[in-house]
C-alpha positions in Angstrom: 91.0 147.8 77.5 87.7 149.7 78.2 89.6 152.4 80.1 92.3 152.6 77.5 89.6 153.1 74.7 87.8 155.7 76.8 91.1 157.6 77.2 91.7 157.5 73.5 88.2 158.9 72.9 88.6 161.7 75.4 91.9 162.8 73.6 90.2 162.8 70.3 87.3 164.9 71.6 89.4 167.3 73.6 91.7 168.3 70.8 94.7 170.6 71.0 95.6 173.6 68.8 99.3 172.8 69.3 98.9 169.1 68.8 100.7 167.7 65.7 98.5 167.1 62.8 99.6 164.6 60.1 98.1 164.2 56.7 99.0 161.9 53.8 97.5 160.9 50.4 98.2 157.3 51.8 95.0 156.9 53.9 96.4 153.9 55.8 99.5 155.8 56.8 97.4 158.7 58.0 95.3 156.4 60.1 98.4 154.7 61.5 99.7 158.1 62.7 96.4 159.1 64.2 96.1 155.9 66.1 99.7 156.1 67.3 99.4 159.7 68.5 96.2 159.0 70.4 97.6 155.8 71.9 100.9 157.3 72.9 99.3 160.4 74.5 97.0 158.2 76.5 100.1 157.0 78.4 100.9 160.4 79.8 101.0 160.4 83.5 98.7 162.3 85.8 99.8 165.8 86.7 99.6 165.1 90.4 101.8 161.9 90.4 104.6 162.2 92.9 107.3 161.4 90.4 106.5 164.5 88.3 105.8 164.6 84.6 106.2 161.1 83.0 104.7 158.7 80.5 104.3 154.9 80.4 107.4 153.3 79.1 107.4 149.9 80.6 104.9 147.0 81.0 101.6 149.1 81.3 100.3 147.6 84.6 103.3 148.9 86.4 102.7 152.6 85.9 106.4 152.9 85.4 109.2 153.9 83.0 112.4 152.0 82.3 115.7 153.1 80.8 115.6 151.1 77.6 112.1 152.1 76.7 112.6 155.8 77.5 115.8 155.9 75.5 113.7 154.5 72.6 110.5 156.5 73.1 112.0 160.0 73.9 112.1 161.4 70.3 108.5 160.2 69.6 107.6 161.8 72.9 109.2 165.1 72.0 107.4 165.1 68.7 104.1 164.7 70.6 104.8 167.5 73.0 106.0 165.5 76.0 109.1 167.6 76.5 108.6 168.1 80.3 108.1 164.3 80.7 111.4 163.6 78.8 113.3 166.1 80.9 112.0 164.7 84.2 112.5 161.0 83.4 116.0 161.4 81.9 117.0 163.6 84.8 115.9 161.0 87.3 117.9 158.3 85.5 121.0 160.5 85.5 120.5 161.6 89.1 120.2 158.1 90.5 123.6 156.8 89.4 125.5 155.8 92.4 128.6 154.0 93.7 126.5 151.9 96.0 124.9 150.4 92.9 128.2 150.0 91.1 127.5 153.1 89.0 124.1 151.8 87.8 121.0 153.9 88.1 117.5 152.6 88.7 116.5 150.4 85.7 112.8 151.2 86.2 111.0 153.9 88.2 107.3 154.2 88.9 104.8 157.1 89.2 105.5 157.3 92.9 109.0 158.5 92.2 110.5 155.1 93.6 112.5 152.4 92.0 109.9 149.9 90.7 109.7 146.9 93.1 109.4 144.6 90.2 113.1 145.3 89.4 114.6 146.5 92.7 114.9 145.2 96.3 117.9 147.2 97.5 121.2 148.6 96.2 122.8 145.1 96.2 119.8 143.2 94.7 118.2 144.5 91.6 117.7 143.9 87.9 119.9 145.9 85.5 120.8 145.6 81.8 124.3 147.1 81.3 123.4 148.6 77.9 121.2 151.1 79.8 123.8 153.8 80.7 125.0 154.1 77.1 121.5 154.0 75.7 120.5 156.8 78.0 123.6 158.8 77.2 122.8 158.6 73.5 119.2 159.6 74.2 120.5 162.6 76.1 122.6 163.6 73.1 119.7 163.1 70.7 117.5 165.1 72.9 120.0 168.0 72.8 120.3 167.8 69.0 116.5 167.8 68.6 115.5 170.5 71.2 118.7 172.6 71.6 118.3 172.3 75.4 121.9 172.2 76.7 120.7 170.8 80.0 121.1 167.3 78.5 124.8 167.7 78.0 125.9 170.5 80.4 123.8 170.2 83.5 126.0 168.8 86.4 123.6 165.9 86.9 123.9 164.8 83.3 127.7 165.5 83.2 128.2 163.3 86.2 126.1 160.5 84.7 128.1 160.6 81.4 131.5 160.9 83.1 130.9 158.0 85.4 129.4 155.9 82.7 132.5 156.0 80.5 134.9 155.6 83.3 134.0 154.0 86.6 131.0 152.1 85.1 133.1 150.4 82.4 135.9 149.6 84.8 133.6 148.3 87.6 131.7 146.0 85.3 134.9 144.9 83.4 133.7 146.1 80.0 137.0 147.1 78.5 137.3 146.1 74.9 139.9 143.5 75.6 137.9 141.9 78.5 134.5 141.3 76.8 135.0 137.6 76.3 137.1 136.8 79.5 135.2 138.8 82.1 133.7 136.9 85.0 130.2 135.7 84.5 128.7 137.7 87.4 130.9 140.7 88.3 129.8 142.6 91.4 127.4 139.9 92.4 125.8 140.0 95.9 127.4 137.9 98.6 126.2 135.3 99.2 125.3 134.8 95.6 122.0 133.0 94.7 121.9 132.1 91.0 118.2 131.3 91.2 117.4 134.8 92.4 116.9 137.1 89.3 118.0 140.2 91.4 121.4 138.4 91.9 121.8 136.7 88.5 120.5 139.8 86.5 122.3 142.5 88.5 124.3 143.5 85.4 122.9 141.6 82.5 125.4 142.0 79.6 122.6 142.3 77.0 119.1 143.5 76.4 118.3 139.9 75.4 117.0 138.5 78.7 116.2 134.9 77.8 119.6 133.4 77.1 120.8 131.0 79.8 124.3 131.5 81.2 124.9 134.6 79.2 128.4 136.0 79.2 128.2 138.8 76.6 125.7 140.2 74.0 126.8 141.8 70.8 124.1 144.5 71.5 126.0 145.5 74.6 129.2 145.9 72.6 127.3 148.1 70.1 126.0 150.1 73.0 129.5 150.7 74.4 130.6 151.8 70.9 127.7 154.3 70.6 128.1 155.5 74.2 131.8 156.4 73.7 131.1 157.9 70.3 128.3 160.0 72.0 130.7 161.0 74.7 133.2 162.2 72.2 130.5 164.3 70.5 129.5 165.9 73.8 133.2 166.7 74.5 133.6 168.2 71.1 130.6 170.5 71.7 132.4 171.7 74.7 135.6 172.4 72.8 137.5 169.4 74.2 138.6 168.0 70.8 141.8 166.3 71.9 140.0 164.4 74.7 137.2 163.5 72.3 139.6 162.0 69.8 140.8 159.7 72.5 137.3 158.4 73.2 136.6 158.0 69.5 139.6 155.7 69.3 138.3 153.7 72.3 134.9 153.5 70.6 136.5 152.1 67.4 138.0 149.3 69.4 134.5 148.0 70.2 133.3 148.4 66.7 136.3 146.4 65.3 135.8 143.8 67.9 132.2 143.3 66.6 133.5 142.9 63.0 136.5 140.7 63.8 134.9 138.5 66.4 131.1 138.3 66.0 130.6 138.0 62.2 129.8 134.4 61.1 131.1 134.4 57.5 129.5 131.0 56.7 126.0 132.1 57.8 126.6 135.7 56.6 125.1 136.8 59.9 126.4 138.3 63.2 126.4 136.1 66.3 124.3 137.8 69.0 125.6 136.3 72.2 128.2 134.1 73.8 127.5 131.9 76.9 129.8 131.2 79.9 131.1 128.0 78.2 132.4 130.0 75.2 129.6 128.9 72.8 128.4 131.7 70.3 124.7 131.8 69.4 122.2 133.8 67.4 119.1 135.5 68.7 117.4 138.9 68.8 120.3 141.3 69.4 120.8 142.2 65.7 118.3 145.0 66.0 120.5 146.9 68.3 123.4 146.8 65.9 121.2 149.0 63.7 119.8 151.1 66.7 123.3 152.0 67.9 124.5 152.6 64.3 127.4 150.2 64.8 127.6 148.8 61.3 129.9 150.5 58.7 130.1 147.6 56.3 127.2 148.1 53.9 127.2 144.5 52.7 127.0 143.2 56.3 124.3 145.8 57.2 122.3 144.6 54.2 122.6 141.0 55.2 121.6 141.9 58.8 118.5 143.8 57.6 117.5 141.0 55.2 117.7 138.5 58.1 115.6 140.7 60.4 112.8 141.4 58.0 112.5 137.8 57.0 111.9 136.6 60.5 109.3 137.1 63.3 110.2 139.1 66.4 108.5 140.2 69.5 106.7 143.6 69.3 109.4 145.3 71.4 112.0 144.5 68.7 109.5 145.4 65.8 108.9 148.8 67.4 112.4 149.8 66.5 112.0 148.8 62.8 110.3 151.9 61.4 113.1 154.3 62.3 116.2 152.0 62.0 115.1 150.7 58.6 114.6 154.3 57.4 118.0 155.2 58.8 119.5 152.6 56.6 117.5 153.6 53.5 114.9 150.7 53.5 111.9 153.0 53.4 109.5 150.5 51.8 110.1 148.1 54.6 109.8 150.8 57.1 106.4 151.7 55.8 105.4 148.0 55.9 106.3 147.8 59.6 104.5 151.1 60.4 101.3 149.7 58.9 101.8 146.3 60.6 102.4 147.8 64.0 99.3 150.1 63.8 97.1 147.2 62.5 94.4 146.3 65.0 95.2 142.7 64.5 98.8 143.0 65.7 99.3 141.3 69.0 100.4 143.6 71.9 100.2 146.7 69.8 99.2 148.5 72.9 102.7 148.2 74.3 103.9 151.8 74.7 107.0 151.5 72.6 104.8 150.6 69.6 102.9 153.8 69.3 105.8 156.0 70.1 107.9 154.0 67.4 105.3 154.5 64.7 105.2 158.3 65.4 109.0 158.5 65.2 109.1 156.3 62.1 106.7 158.5 60.2 108.2 161.9 61.2 111.9 161.1 61.4 111.8 158.1 59.1 109.4 158.7 56.2 109.5 162.5 56.3 113.2 162.6 57.2 112.7 165.4 59.7 115.8 165.8 62.0 117.6 168.5 63.9 121.1 169.5 64.8 121.2 172.1 67.6 125.0 172.6 67.0 124.2 174.4 63.8 120.6 175.5 64.6 119.6 173.3 61.6 116.5 171.3 60.7 116.6 168.8 57.9 113.9 167.2 55.8 114.0 164.3 53.3 110.9 162.8 51.6 111.2 159.0 51.9 107.6 158.1 51.2 106.1 156.2 48.2 106.6 158.1 45.0 103.0 159.0 44.5 102.4 160.0 48.2 102.2 163.4 49.7 103.2 163.9 53.4 102.6 166.8 55.7 102.8 167.5 59.4 101.8 170.6 61.3 103.1 171.8 64.7 106.2 169.6 65.1 108.1 170.9 68.2 111.7 171.2 67.4 114.6 173.6 68.3 112.5 175.7 70.8 110.0 176.3 68.1 107.4 174.5 65.8 107.6 173.7 62.2 105.0 172.7 59.5 106.4 170.5 56.8 104.8 169.4 53.5 106.6 167.0 51.1 106.3 165.4 47.7 108.8 163.5 45.7 110.3 166.6 44.2 109.0 169.4 46.3 109.1 170.5 50.0 107.7 173.3 52.1 108.6 174.3 55.6 107.4 177.1 57.9 109.1 177.8 61.2 107.6 179.4 64.2 110.2 180.4 66.8 112.3 183.2 68.2 115.4 183.1 65.9 116.2 182.2 62.3 117.1 178.6 61.5 119.0 176.8 58.8 116.8 174.5 56.7 118.7 171.7 55.0 116.4 170.6 52.2 117.3 167.1 51.0 116.1 165.2 48.0 116.9 161.7 46.7 119.1 161.4 43.6 121.7 163.6 42.0 120.4 167.2 41.3 122.5 170.1 40.1 120.3 172.7 41.7 117.7 173.2 44.3 115.2 176.0 43.4 113.2 178.3 45.7 111.1 180.7 43.7 113.2 182.2 40.9 116.4 181.4 42.8 118.6 178.4 42.0 121.0 177.1 44.7 123.8 174.8 43.7 123.1 171.4 45.3 125.7 169.5 47.3 125.7 165.7 47.4 126.1 163.0 50.0 125.7 159.2 50.1 123.2 157.5 52.3 124.0 154.2 54.0 123.0 152.2 51.0 125.3 154.2 48.7 122.5 156.2 47.1 123.0 159.9 46.3 121.2 162.6 48.3 121.2 166.2 47.1 120.8 169.1 49.5 121.1 172.8 50.0 121.0 175.0 53.1 118.7 178.0 53.3 118.1 180.5 56.0 114.5 180.7 57.3 113.3 183.6 59.4 110.7 183.0 62.2 107.1 182.9 60.9 108.3 182.6 57.3 107.5 179.8 54.9 109.6 178.5 52.0 109.1 176.0 49.2 112.0 174.3 47.4 111.9 172.1 44.4 114.1 169.9 42.1 113.6 168.9 38.6 
């Protein structure tokens, strides 16, 4: 703890002209961001580590990064300027997929550039959660949308990873939509098989929930399959392969329908989260990933899921997802509550790396609604803070440039520093006929958020180095 505190102090003293600076009229929120930024940056690897650029995204004593954590932390990392680290770690995961490992990659790698021995013995004996390929695929897509770097979708290493994951990986692990409940308990197990050996028993865990005995399938893996195939379809569409993309969207929909038709407990008004080898359904922590993978289209069931999640206690890994997923579903007051809870010095294990990265993402993407879509060279903003709050952030890296954003309930300003003009999609909650910039009135368009609330928006072109302010009545 002393070393970690010293690192935090050095980061504060050193400063960085390009480091993101966040301000808010909510002093607790500003303090939460400052703590999270300092903590997250303290996990940056040393420049001479053999693995190349990386940041801690696993249990801290391991000096390592695992697939689930990186998939979760990458946008927070990008916001904090850890672009080289993201590129390197995601490339390593994609690069190390192999037939010898039944189209798995390395679940966890360390600063030496090796598979972490805590999770890997050899290509036949290792720990692997099957959600990982689809989580990383979705992370690659989100990184492309945020940065505009086509490496994440076009580079041969990434293309091979994506292609293998939606084909050989699904087939090898018997993850077709009609096989989920009848597949063998341990496909591709080492021979001879030792159930007491975690590297045998957990070589292909069908869930991120690791504490369920005799697990056959987790609903979170089905949600991951849905999101992975949806993501693959989006990548294909970006490359002009619309007919092929449509086929994968149909496959994705089979998984989503399976969740709704098989896993919803109407009596409890809650999703089952796992089924064991004897066919018994049960409930646990997997609901969080139904939201993370955006697999719920029924707003009533989504609301019931969120109500159940926020009324119970979860481990800090689960809670670290809450700021951004609750914001995504329109529960901004709850998102703020969890941001402040996660940053509270009294919260146990708040030093776990996902926590600080999750707080950064929850504030910038969640409460400030900053998002990007490289397909249209577009940046979006939407104020989701408390009505009386003001929020501002300087030097956010996005779309090969940097932006400064200031927001209030009915006003937003954005300045972009980059090489080319961008489209700013300025969003406001509620129904507004016009969005104004100076003396100009722009007819607003409307969309509905996931809770059915109206969002008004307008697209404006913003030249490099220019600033613009927009308002609504």
